[in-house]
N, C-alpha and C positions, 0 to 999 in steps of 0.2 A: 572462542574469545569473547571475554568478558569486557562491557564497556561500563565504567563505573561513573564516569564525568557525564553527569544529567545536564541537560541544560535546565536551567531556572531561568524561566523568560522573565524578563522585566515587569512586562506588562502582558493583559490579557490579550492585548489586541495585537502584542508581539508573537504571542503563540499563533494567533488564527491567521495571522500573515504567512506565517511558517507552514502551517500545518495544511491552509487553502492550497499553496504553492505546489505542495506535495501530492494533494489529491488530484488538481487539475493536470499536473505532469503524468499521473498514472493514467486519467482518463483521456490524455490525448495520445498515449504511447500506445494503450490496448486499441484503441481506434486504428493507428495506424498500421499494427500489426496484425488485427483481426480482419477488419474490413476487407483487403485485398483479397483473403484468402476466402471468402464468400462462407465464413462460420456464424452458426447461428447463435449471437450473442447479443446481449442489450447493455450497455453501462449509461449509468445515469449519476449525477453529482448535483444534489440539492440540499442547501440546510447543514454543509458540513459532514454529509453520509454518502458516500462513494457505494452504489450499489451495482457489481457485477453479476449478470446473469449469463451461464455458457451452459447452452443445452446440448446434452441432457445431465452435465455434470453437477448442477447446482449454483448457489447463489452465494457470491463472497460479498461481504459487506465491511466496509472501511468507515469509521466515524471518529470524529472529533470528540475528546473527552476532556471537555475544556478544564473542570476543578482539577485534574490528575495532569494536565499537560501534554496527555498522551494522544497516541491514533491508537485506538482498538481495531481488532482483526477478527472477523468469523469467518471461516472457509468450512467448505464440506470435507477438505481433505485433511487439513491440518488442524481443525477447531479453533480455538479462541488464543489470541495473542495480543498483548500489549507494545506497543512502539514508542519508546522514548528517544528523544533527539539529543545527539551527542554535538556541542558545538563545535569541537576539534575536527571530526570527518566531516560535518554537515551531513549528517544520515541519521535517519531513525532506524534504532537499534531493537530485535526484539528482547522484551526482559527475559524471557524464556529459552531461547536458544542462540541469541547472540547476532544472528542474522540480518543483513538489513533488509529494509522494506522492500527495495527494488528487488533485491534479488530472491527475496521469498515468494514476490506474486511471478517473478519470470519463471521459477521453477515448477512453479504449479500451473501457470499458463502451458508449459512444453510439458506436464505430466499428460494435462487432458488434450491437448493439442499436440503431437508430436511434429506434425509439419509445419508449425510455426515456430521460425529460428530463434533463438534467443537473443535478447540484445541487452546490453549494459543498462539498467536503471538505476541510475545512483540518488537515493530516496534514504 
């Protein structure tokens, strides 16, 4: 599925608000999913960079790219991706494969920790 309608944020502050909300939602959701399972993980969000260490599988990094108005993703499973915001769906979609950010993250968490139930994460 191709998403051509890319969000042109009217201001830099608007981009930061939308991107920060997405990263904070990811942090909260990952904590809610992994903490009860006693999984060895660490998640940190600081200065627009979210770092998720899921031992022994590696480290995922999501960070805001303000000049491009994108969220960049680095994963030991799928490599680098860039996500752009679609205002119609209010979701961040990969410019590489068209998947939304939440679905991509849920697939990878479930891949490394099959015991974790997949959740809908609309981002």
